mmCIF file as gemmi writes it, N, C-alpha and C atoms, coordinates in Angstrom:
data_model
loop_
_atom_site.group_PDB
_atom_site.id
_atom_site.type_symbol
_atom_site.label_atom_id
_atom_site.label_alt_id
_atom_site.label_comp_id
_atom_site.label_asym_id
_atom_site.label_entity_id
_atom_site.label_seq_id
_atom_site.pdbx_PDB_ins_code
_atom_site.Cartn_x
_atom_site.Cartn_y
_atom_site.Cartn_z
_atom_site.occupancy
_atom_site.B_iso_or_equiv
_atom_site.pdbx_formal_charge
_atom_site.auth_seq_id
_atom_site.auth_asym_id
_atom_site.pdbx_PDB_model_num
ATOM 1 N N . MET Axp A 1 ? -12.658 0.898 3.272 1 0 ? 1 A 1
ATOM 2 C CA . MET Axp A 1 ? -13.389 0.054 2.368 1 0 ? 1 A 1
ATOM 3 C C . MET Axp A 1 ? -12.807 0.154 0.962 1 0 ? 1 A 1
ATOM 4 N N . SER Axp A 2 ? -12.5 1.368 0.54 1 0 ? 2 A 1
ATOM 5 C CA . SER Axp A 2 ? -11.954 1.541 -0.809 1 0 ? 2 A 1
ATOM 6 C C . SER Axp A 2 ? -10.628 0.818 -0.987 1 0 ? 2 A 1
ATOM 7 N N . LEU Axp A 3 ? -9.752 0.952 -0.008 1 0 ? 3 A 1
ATOM 8 C CA . LEU Axp A 3 ? -8.456 0.274 -0.078 1 0 ? 3 A 1
ATOM 9 C C . LEU Axp A 3 ? -8.635 -1.236 -0.182 1 0 ? 3 A 1
ATOM 10 N N . LEU Axp A 4 ? -9.475 -1.794 0.664 1 0 ? 4 A 1
ATOM 11 C CA . LEU Axp A 4 ? -9.692 -3.238 0.648 1 0 ? 4 A 1
ATOM 12 C C . LEU Axp A 4 ? -10.367 -3.692 -0.643 1 0 ? 4 A 1
ATOM 13 N N . ALA Axp A 5 ? -11.303 -2.911 -1.143 1 0 ? 5 A 1
ATOM 14 C CA . ALA Axp A 5 ? -11.96 -3.261 -2.403 1 0 ? 5 A 1
ATOM 15 C C . ALA Axp A 5 ? -10.936 -3.312 -3.535 1 0 ? 5 A 1
ATOM 16 N N . ARG Axp A 6 ? -10.062 -2.301 -3.602 1 0 ? 6 A 1
ATOM 17 C CA . ARG Axp A 6 ? -9.032 -2.289 -4.653 1 0 ? 6 A 1
ATOM 18 C C . ARG Axp A 6 ? -8.092 -3.478 -4.509 1 0 ? 6 A 1
ATOM 19 N N . GLN Axp A 7 ? -7.749 -3.842 -3.269 1 0 ? 7 A 1
ATOM 20 C CA . GLN Axp A 7 ? -6.882 -4.998 -3.057 1 0 ? 7 A 1
ATOM 21 C C . GLN Axp A 7 ? -7.533 -6.289 -3.538 1 0 ? 7 A 1
ATOM 22 N N . GLU Axp A 8 ? -8.858 -6.32 -3.534 1 0 ? 8 A 1
ATOM 23 C CA . GLU Axp A 8 ? -9.594 -7.498 -4.009 1 0 ? 8 A 1
ATOM 24 C C . GLU Axp A 8 ? -9.902 -7.407 -5.506 1 0 ? 8 A 1
ATOM 25 N N . GLY Axp A 9 ? -9.407 -6.345 -6.154 1 0 ? 9 A 1
ATOM 26 C CA . GLY Axp A 9 ? -9.641 -6.17 -7.587 1 0 ? 9 A 1
ATOM 27 C C . GLY Axp A 9 ? -11.035 -5.657 -7.917 1 0 ? 9 A 1
ATOM 28 N N . LEU Axp A 10 ? -11.672 -5.006 -6.948 1 0 ? 10 A 1
ATOM 29 C CA . LEU Axp A 10 ? -13.031 -4.493 -7.147 1 0 ? 10 A 1
ATOM 30 C C . LEU Axp A 10 ? -13 -2.978 -7.287 1 0 ? 10 A 1
ATOM 31 N N . ASP Axp A 11 ? -13.999 -2.419 -7.961 1 0 ? 11 A 1
ATOM 32 C CA . ASP Axp A 11 ? -14.096 -0.975 -8.163 1 0 ? 11 A 1
ATOM 33 C C . ASP Axp A 11 ? -14.856 -0.361 -6.98 1 0 ? 11 A 1
ATOM 34 N N . PRO Axp A 12 ? -14.193 0.489 -6.18 1 0 ? 12 A 1
ATOM 35 C CA . PRO Axp A 12 ? -14.837 1.067 -5.013 1 0 ? 12 A 1
ATOM 36 C C . PRO Axp A 12 ? -15.627 2.348 -5.284 1 0 ? 12 A 1
ATOM 37 N N . ALA Axp A 13 ? -15.733 2.759 -6.554 1 0 ? 13 A 1
ATOM 38 C CA . ALA Axp A 13 ? -16.34 4.048 -6.88 1 0 ? 13 A 1
ATOM 39 C C . ALA Axp A 13 ? -17.767 4.208 -6.338 1 0 ? 13 A 1
ATOM 40 N N . ALA Axp A 14 ? -18.529 3.15 -6.279 1 0 ? 14 A 1
ATOM 41 C CA . ALA Axp A 14 ? -19.924 3.254 -5.851 1 0 ? 14 A 1
ATOM 42 C C . ALA Axp A 14 ? -20.125 3.129 -4.341 1 0 ? 14 A 1
ATOM 43 N N . ILE Axp A 15 ? -19.042 2.887 -3.595 1 0 ? 15 A 1
ATOM 44 C CA . ILE Axp A 15 ? -19.176 2.725 -2.147 1 0 ? 15 A 1
ATOM 45 C C . ILE Axp A 15 ? -19.495 4.069 -1.5 1 0 ? 15 A 1
ATOM 46 N N . SER Axp A 16 ? -20.496 4.064 -0.632 1 0 ? 16 A 1
ATOM 47 C CA . SER Axp A 16 ? -20.764 5.246 0.192 1 0 ? 16 A 1
ATOM 48 C C . SER Axp A 16 ? -21.004 4.778 1.623 1 0 ? 16 A 1
ATOM 49 N N . ILE Axp A 17 ? -20.577 5.598 2.556 1 0 ? 17 A 1
ATOM 50 C CA . ILE Axp A 17 ? -20.738 5.278 3.973 1 0 ? 17 A 1
ATOM 51 C C . ILE Axp A 17 ? -21.304 6.502 4.668 1 0 ? 17 A 1
ATOM 52 N N . GLU Axp A 18 ? -22.431 6.301 5.326 1 0 ? 18 A 1
ATOM 53 C CA . GLU Axp A 18 ? -23.088 7.378 6.066 1 0 ? 18 A 1
ATOM 54 C C . GLU Axp A 18 ? -22.848 7.129 7.551 1 0 ? 18 A 1
ATOM 55 N N . ALA Axp A 19 ? -22.357 8.154 8.242 1 0 ? 19 A 1
ATOM 56 C CA . ALA Axp A 19 ? -22.075 8.024 9.676 1 0 ? 19 A 1
ATOM 57 C C . ALA Axp A 19 ? -22.97 8.959 10.465 1 0 ? 19 A 1
ATOM 58 N N . THR Axp A 20 ? -23.531 8.444 11.532 1 0 ? 20 A 1
ATOM 59 C CA . THR Axp A 20 ? -24.291 9.245 12.487 1 0 ? 20 A 1
ATOM 60 C C . THR Axp A 20 ? -23.626 9.067 13.843 1 0 ? 20 A 1
ATOM 61 N N . VAL Axp A 21 ? -23.256 10.179 14.463 1 0 ? 21 A 1
ATOM 62 C CA . VAL Axp A 21 ? -22.581 10.142 15.751 1 0 ? 21 A 1
ATOM 63 C C . VAL Axp A 21 ? -23.447 10.861 16.775 1 0 ? 21 A 1
ATOM 64 N N . ALA Axp A 22 ? -23.689 10.191 17.892 1 0 ? 22 A 1
ATOM 65 C CA . ALA Axp A 22 ? -24.502 10.781 18.961 1 0 ? 22 A 1
ATOM 66 C C . ALA Axp A 22 ? -23.675 10.851 20.238 1 0 ? 22 A 1
ATOM 67 N N . PHE Axp A 23 ? -23.851 11.906 20.974 1 0 ? 23 A 1
ATOM 68 C CA . PHE Axp A 23 ? -23.171 12.125 22.243 1 0 ? 23 A 1
ATOM 69 C C . PHE Axp A 23 ? -24.201 11.969 23.347 1 0 ? 23 A 1
ATOM 70 N N . GLY Axp A 24 ? -23.913 11.127 24.331 1 0 ? 24 A 1
ATOM 71 C CA . GLY Axp A 24 ? -24.901 10.904 25.374 1 0 ? 24 A 1
ATOM 72 C C . GLY Axp A 24 ? -24.269 10.431 26.661 1 0 ? 24 A 1
ATOM 73 N N . ARG Axp A 25 ? -25.118 9.863 27.509 1 0 ? 25 A 1
ATOM 74 C CA . ARG Axp A 25 ? -24.687 9.372 28.815 1 0 ? 25 A 1
ATOM 75 C C . ARG Axp A 25 ? -24.638 7.858 28.832 1 0 ? 25 A 1
ATOM 76 N N . ASP Axp A 26 ? -23.65 7.328 29.536 1 0 ? 26 A 1
ATOM 77 C CA . ASP Axp A 26 ? -23.533 5.896 29.736 1 0 ? 26 A 1
ATOM 78 C C . ASP Axp A 26 ? -24.528 5.496 30.819 1 0 ? 26 A 1
ATOM 79 N N . PRO Axp A 27 ? -25.476 4.6 30.505 1 0 ? 27 A 1
ATOM 80 C CA . PRO Axp A 27 ? -26.475 4.226 31.501 1 0 ? 27 A 1
ATOM 81 C C . PRO Axp A 27 ? -25.895 3.485 32.699 1 0 ? 27 A 1
ATOM 82 N N . GLU Axp A 28 ? -24.696 2.93 32.552 1 0 ? 28 A 1
ATOM 83 C CA . GLU Axp A 28 ? -24.084 2.19 33.654 1 0 ? 28 A 1
ATOM 84 C C . GLU Axp A 28 ? -23.472 3.102 34.707 1 0 ? 28 A 1
ATOM 85 N N . ASP Axp A 29 ? -22.75 4.134 34.259 1 0 ? 29 A 1
ATOM 86 C CA . ASP Axp A 29 ? -22.068 4.977 35.248 1 0 ? 29 A 1
ATOM 87 C C . ASP Axp A 29 ? -22.408 6.458 35.138 1 0 ? 29 A 1
ATOM 88 N N . GLY Axp A 30 ? -23.251 6.823 34.179 1 0 ? 30 A 1
ATOM 89 C CA . GLY Axp A 30 ? -23.643 8.221 34.029 1 0 ? 30 A 1
ATOM 90 C C . GLY Axp A 30 ? -22.611 9.088 33.337 1 0 ? 30 A 1
ATOM 91 N N . GLY Axp A 31 ? -21.466 8.489 32.966 1 0 ? 31 A 1
ATOM 92 C CA . GLY Axp A 31 ? -20.432 9.249 32.26 1 0 ? 31 A 1
ATOM 93 C C . GLY Axp A 31 ? -20.839 9.51 30.812 1 0 ? 31 A 1
ATOM 94 N N . TYR Axp A 32 ? -20.005 10.224 30.104 1 0 ? 32 A 1
ATOM 95 C CA . TYR Axp A 32 ? -20.274 10.541 28.708 1 0 ? 32 A 1
ATOM 96 C C . TYR Axp A 32 ? -19.751 9.447 27.786 1 0 ? 32 A 1
ATOM 97 N N . LEU Axp A 33 ? -20.419 9.288 26.649 1 0 ? 33 A 1
ATOM 98 C CA . LEU Axp A 33 ? -19.955 8.356 25.636 1 0 ? 33 A 1
ATOM 99 C C . LEU Axp A 33 ? -20.469 8.762 24.274 1 0 ? 33 A 1
ATOM 100 N N . LEU Axp A 34 ? -19.847 8.205 23.257 1 0 ? 34 A 1
ATOM 101 C CA . LEU Axp A 34 ? -20.264 8.415 21.874 1 0 ? 34 A 1
ATOM 102 C C . LEU Axp A 34 ? -20.862 7.129 21.343 1 0 ? 34 A 1
ATOM 103 N N . HIS Axp A 35 ? -21.862 7.276 20.489 1 0 ? 35 A 1
ATOM 104 C CA . HIS Axp A 35 ? -22.451 6.125 19.805 1 0 ? 35 A 1
ATOM 105 C C . HIS Axp A 35 ? -22.373 6.43 18.313 1 0 ? 35 A 1
ATOM 106 N N . VAL Axp A 36 ? -21.839 5.49 17.547 1 0 ? 36 A 1
ATOM 107 C CA . VAL Axp A 36 ? -21.662 5.691 16.108 1 0 ? 36 A 1
ATOM 108 C C . VAL Axp A 36 ? -22.443 4.622 15.347 1 0 ? 36 A 1
ATOM 109 N N . ASP Axp A 37 ? -23.241 5.058 14.384 1 0 ? 37 A 1
ATOM 110 C CA . ASP Axp A 37 ? -23.946 4.161 13.465 1 0 ? 37 A 1
ATOM 111 C C . ASP Axp A 37 ? -23.394 4.399 12.069 1 0 ? 37 A 1
ATOM 112 N N . LEU Axp A 38 ? -22.995 3.331 11.395 1 0 ? 38 A 1
ATOM 113 C CA . LEU Axp A 38 ? -22.499 3.42 10.027 1 0 ? 38 A 1
ATOM 114 C C . LEU Axp A 38 ? -23.412 2.634 9.104 1 0 ? 38 A 1
ATOM 115 N N . VAL Axp A 39 ? -23.752 3.242 7.971 1 0 ? 39 A 1
ATOM 116 C CA . VAL Axp A 39 ? -24.548 2.574 6.949 1 0 ? 39 A 1
ATOM 117 C C . VAL Axp A 39 ? -23.691 2.516 5.69 1 0 ? 39 A 1
ATOM 118 N N . VAL Axp A 40 ? -23.382 1.301 5.246 1 0 ? 40 A 1
ATOM 119 C CA . VAL Axp A 40 ? -22.547 1.098 4.055 1 0 ? 40 A 1
ATOM 120 C C . VAL Axp A 40 ? -23.462 0.764 2.889 1 0 ? 40 A 1
ATOM 121 N N . ARG Axp A 41 ? -23.266 1.49 1.793 1 0 ? 41 A 1
ATOM 122 C CA . ARG Axp A 41 ? -24.017 1.204 0.561 1 0 ? 41 A 1
ATOM 123 C C . ARG Axp A 41 ? -23.006 0.953 -0.557 1 0 ? 41 A 1
ATOM 124 N N . TRP Axp A 42 ? -23.259 -0.13 -1.278 1 0 ? 42 A 1
ATOM 125 C CA . TRP Axp A 42 ? -22.399 -0.476 -2.414 1 0 ? 42 A 1
ATOM 126 C C . TRP Axp A 42 ? -23.288 -1.146 -3.45 1 0 ? 42 A 1
ATOM 127 N N . PRO Axp A 43 ? -24.002 -0.338 -4.229 1 0 ? 43 A 1
ATOM 128 C CA . PRO Axp A 43 ? -24.932 -0.888 -5.223 1 0 ? 43 A 1
ATOM 129 C C . PRO Axp A 43 ? -24.233 -1.837 -6.187 1 0 ? 43 A 1
ATOM 130 N N . GLY Axp A 44 ? -24.858 -2.964 -6.412 1 0 ? 44 A 1
ATOM 131 C CA . GLY Axp A 44 ? -24.345 -3.935 -7.364 1 0 ? 44 A 1
ATOM 132 C C . GLY Axp A 44 ? -23.359 -4.935 -6.794 1 0 ? 44 A 1
ATOM 133 N N . ALA Axp A 45 ? -22.886 -4.711 -5.577 1 0 ? 45 A 1
ATOM 134 C CA . ALA Axp A 45 ? -21.931 -5.647 -4.973 1 0 ? 45 A 1
ATOM 135 C C . ALA Axp A 45 ? -22.682 -6.754 -4.239 1 0 ? 45 A 1
ATOM 136 N N . ALA Axp A 46 ? -22.113 -7.945 -4.255 1 0 ? 46 A 1
ATOM 137 C CA . ALA Axp A 46 ? -22.712 -9.083 -3.556 1 0 ? 46 A 1
ATOM 138 C C . ALA Axp A 46 ? -22.642 -8.857 -2.048 1 0 ? 46 A 1
ATOM 139 N N . ALA Axp A 47 ? -23.722 -9.188 -1.347 1 0 ? 47 A 1
ATOM 140 C CA . ALA Axp A 47 ? -23.796 -8.982 0.103 1 0 ? 47 A 1
ATOM 141 C C . ALA Axp A 47 ? -22.659 -9.696 0.83 1 0 ? 47 A 1
ATOM 142 N N . GLU Axp A 48 ? -22.305 -10.9 0.391 1 0 ? 48 A 1
ATOM 143 C CA . GLU Axp A 48 ? -21.221 -11.639 1.048 1 0 ? 48 A 1
ATOM 144 C C . GLU Axp A 48 ? -19.894 -10.904 0.921 1 0 ? 48 A 1
ATOM 145 N N . THR Axp A 49 ? -19.656 -10.325 -0.244 1 0 ? 49 A 1
ATOM 146 C CA . THR Axp A 49 ? -18.421 -9.577 -0.484 1 0 ? 49 A 1
ATOM 147 C C . THR Axp A 49 ? -18.363 -8.353 0.406 1 0 ? 49 A 1
ATOM 148 N N . VAL Axp A 50 ? -19.466 -7.625 0.471 1 0 ? 50 A 1
ATOM 149 C CA . VAL Axp A 50 ? -19.522 -6.416 1.292 1 0 ? 50 A 1
ATOM 150 C C . VAL Axp A 50 ? -19.348 -6.769 2.768 1 0 ? 50 A 1
ATOM 151 N N . ASP Axp A 51 ? -20.032 -7.798 3.233 1 0 ? 51 A 1
ATOM 152 C CA . ASP Axp A 51 ? -19.906 -8.222 4.632 1 0 ? 51 A 1
ATOM 153 C C . ASP Axp A 51 ? -18.466 -8.564 4.971 1 0 ? 51 A 1
ATOM 154 N N . ASP Axp A 52 ? -17.79 -9.284 4.083 1 0 ? 52 A 1
ATOM 155 C CA . ASP Axp A 52 ? -16.399 -9.668 4.305 1 0 ? 52 A 1
ATOM 156 C C . ASP Axp A 52 ? -15.502 -8.433 4.385 1 0 ? 52 A 1
ATOM 157 N N . LEU Axp A 53 ? -15.695 -7.481 3.479 1 0 ? 53 A 1
ATOM 158 C CA . LEU Axp A 53 ? -14.865 -6.275 3.482 1 0 ? 53 A 1
ATOM 159 C C . LEU Axp A 53 ? -15.168 -5.391 4.69 1 0 ? 53 A 1
ATOM 160 N N . ILE Axp A 54 ? -16.42 -5.332 5.13 1 0 ? 54 A 1
ATOM 161 C CA . ILE Axp A 54 ? -16.76 -4.557 6.329 1 0 ? 54 A 1
ATOM 162 C C . ILE Axp A 54 ? -16.032 -5.13 7.539 1 0 ? 54 A 1
ATOM 163 N N . GLU Axp A 55 ? -16.009 -6.43 7.654 1 0 ? 55 A 1
ATOM 164 C CA . GLU Axp A 55 ? -15.323 -7.069 8.774 1 0 ? 55 A 1
ATOM 165 C C . GLU Axp A 55 ? -13.83 -6.76 8.737 1 0 ? 55 A 1
ATOM 166 N N . LYS Axp A 56 ? -13.231 -6.841 7.56 1 0 ? 56 A 1
ATOM 167 C CA . LYS Axp A 56 ? -11.806 -6.541 7.423 1 0 ? 56 A 1
ATOM 168 C C . LYS Axp A 56 ? -11.529 -5.054 7.688 1 0 ? 56 A 1
ATOM 169 N N . ALA Axp A 57 ? -12.409 -4.183 7.199 1 0 ? 57 A 1
ATOM 170 C CA . ALA Axp A 57 ? -12.233 -2.745 7.388 1 0 ? 57 A 1
ATOM 171 C C . ALA Axp A 57 ? -12.33 -2.37 8.86 1 0 ? 57 A 1
ATOM 172 N N . ASP Axp A 58 ? -13.211 -3.029 9.591 1 0 ? 58 A 1
ATOM 173 C CA . ASP Axp A 58 ? -13.361 -2.738 11.013 1 0 ? 58 A 1
ATOM 174 C C . ASP Axp A 58 ? -12.075 -3.051 11.765 1 0 ? 58 A 1
ATOM 175 N N . ALA Axp A 59 ? -11.369 -4.107 11.361 1 0 ? 59 A 1
ATOM 176 C CA . ALA Axp A 59 ? -10.111 -4.475 12.007 1 0 ? 59 A 1
ATOM 177 C C . ALA Axp A 59 ? -8.966 -3.548 11.586 1 0 ? 59 A 1
ATOM 178 N N . LEU Axp A 60 ? -9.061 -2.943 10.404 1 0 ? 60 A 1
ATOM 179 C CA . LEU Axp A 60 ? -8.005 -2.096 9.853 1 0 ? 60 A 1
ATOM 180 C C . LEU Axp A 60 ? -8.16 -0.624 10.231 1 0 ? 60 A 1
ATOM 181 N N . CYS Axp A 61 ? -9.375 -0.165 10.402 1 0 ? 61 A 1
ATOM 182 C CA . CYS Axp A 61 ? -9.689 1.253 10.591 1 0 ? 61 A 1
ATOM 183 C C . CYS Axp A 61 ? -9.113 1.799 11.899 1 0 ? 61 A 1
ATOM 184 N N . PRO Axp A 62 ? -8.361 2.901 11.84 1 0 ? 62 A 1
ATOM 185 C CA . PRO Axp A 62 ? -7.803 3.46 13.067 1 0 ? 62 A 1
ATOM 186 C C . PRO Axp A 62 ? -8.87 3.955 14.041 1 0 ? 62 A 1
ATOM 187 N N . TYR Axp A 63 ? -9.998 4.428 13.53 1 0 ? 63 A 1
ATOM 188 C CA . TYR Axp A 63 ? -11.068 4.895 14.419 1 0 ? 63 A 1
ATOM 189 C C . TYR Axp A 63 ? -11.716 3.716 15.144 1 0 ? 63 A 1
ATOM 190 N N . ALA Axp A 64 ? -11.904 2.609 14.447 1 0 ? 64 A 1
ATOM 191 C CA . ALA Axp A 64 ? -12.462 1.423 15.095 1 0 ? 64 A 1
ATOM 192 C C . ALA Axp A 64 ? -11.483 0.881 16.136 1 0 ? 64 A 1
ATOM 193 N N . ARG Axp A 65 ? -10.214 0.88 15.802 1 0 ? 65 A 1
ATOM 194 C CA . ARG Axp A 65 ? -9.209 0.432 16.767 1 0 ? 65 A 1
ATOM 195 C C . ARG Axp A 65 ? -9.233 1.307 18.016 1 0 ? 65 A 1
ATOM 196 N N . MET Axp A 66 ? -9.357 2.614 17.803 1 0 ? 66 A 1
ATOM 197 C CA . MET Axp A 66 ? -9.413 3.545 18.917 1 0 ? 66 A 1
ATOM 198 C C . MET Axp A 66 ? -10.629 3.238 19.799 1 0 ? 66 A 1
ATOM 199 N N . ALA Axp A 67 ? -11.747 2.951 19.179 1 0 ? 67 A 1
ATOM 200 C CA . ALA Axp A 67 ? -12.965 2.678 19.932 1 0 ? 67 A 1
ATOM 201 C C . ALA Axp A 67 ? -12.86 1.386 20.732 1 0 ? 67 A 1
ATOM 202 N N . TRP Axp A 68 ? -12.279 0.346 20.148 1 0 ? 68 A 1
ATOM 203 C CA . TRP Axp A 68 ? -12.217 -0.952 20.817 1 0 ? 68 A 1
ATOM 204 C C . TRP Axp A 68 ? -11.057 -1.075 21.779 1 0 ? 68 A 1
ATOM 205 N N . ARG Axp A 69 ? -9.922 -0.476 21.436 1 0 ? 69 A 1
ATOM 206 C CA . ARG Axp A 69 ? -8.72 -0.64 22.259 1 0 ? 69 A 1
ATOM 207 C C . ARG Axp A 69 ? -8.443 0.54 23.191 1 0 ? 69 A 1
ATOM 208 N N . GLY Axp A 70 ? -9.134 1.631 22.954 1 0 ? 70 A 1
ATOM 209 C CA . GLY Axp A 70 ? -8.845 2.84 23.704 1 0 ? 70 A 1
ATOM 210 C C . GLY Axp A 70 ? -7.807 3.669 22.979 1 0 ? 70 A 1
ATOM 211 N N . THR Axp A 71 ? -7.582 4.858 23.467 1 0 ? 71 A 1
ATOM 212 C CA . THR Axp A 71 ? -6.647 5.767 22.845 1 0 ? 71 A 1
ATOM 213 C C . THR Axp A 71 ? -5.533 6.091 23.825 1 0 ? 71 A 1
ATOM 214 N N . PRO Axp A 72 ? -4.285 5.834 23.44 1 0 ? 72 A 1
ATOM 215 C CA . PRO Axp A 72 ? -3.2 6.202 24.334 1 0 ? 72 A 1
ATOM 216 C C . PRO Axp A 72 ? -3.27 7.717 24.597 1 0 ? 72 A 1
ATOM 217 N N . THR Axp A 73 ? -3.252 8.09 25.852 1 0 ? 73 A 1
ATOM 218 C CA . THR Axp A 73 ? -3.418 9.485 26.228 1 0 ? 73 A 1
ATOM 219 C C . THR Axp A 73 ? -2.342 9.882 27.221 1 0 ? 73 A 1
ATOM 220 N N . THR Axp A 74 ? -1.77 11.043 27.007 1 0 ? 74 A 1
ATOM 221 C CA . THR Axp A 74 ? -0.816 11.602 27.948 1 0 ? 74 A 1
ATOM 222 C C . THR Axp A 74 ? -1.371 12.932 28.44 1 0 ? 74 A 1
ATOM 223 N N . ILE Axp A 75 ? -1.441 13.077 29.741 1 0 ? 75 A 1
ATOM 224 C CA . ILE Axp A 75 ? -1.913 14.334 30.33 1 0 ? 75 A 1
ATOM 225 C C . ILE Axp A 75 ? -0.768 14.898 31.152 1 0 ? 75 A 1
ATOM 226 N N . THR Axp A 76 ? -0.397 16.146 30.871 1 0 ? 76 A 1
ATOM 227 C CA . THR Axp A 76 ? 0.69 16.76 31.612 1 0 ? 76 A 1
ATOM 228 C C . THR Axp A 76 ? 0.206 18.053 32.248 1 0 ? 76 A 1
ATOM 229 N N . LEU Axp A 77 ? 0.891 18.432 33.291 1 0 ? 77 A 1
ATOM 230 C CA . LEU Axp A 77 ? 0.556 19.66 34.007 1 0 ? 77 A 1
ATOM 231 C C . LEU Axp A 77 ? 1.816 20.465 34.185 1 0 ? 77 A 1
């Protein structure tokens, strides 16, 4: 978010992001999964601006990419 805000000429100093991560079971197959909730706060910023940057950040973030695309994994023995 900070990188994108600076690219748009905005001051990212007031941006805060709270993350809550829960570990649980997938109701479909009983396997394990993670659930992540993010709360973005940016006092004084227009909601449209924040929404636009959140969308762009989700596409840029390596953790979001990992969640949506999977993580390349190599297992050796």
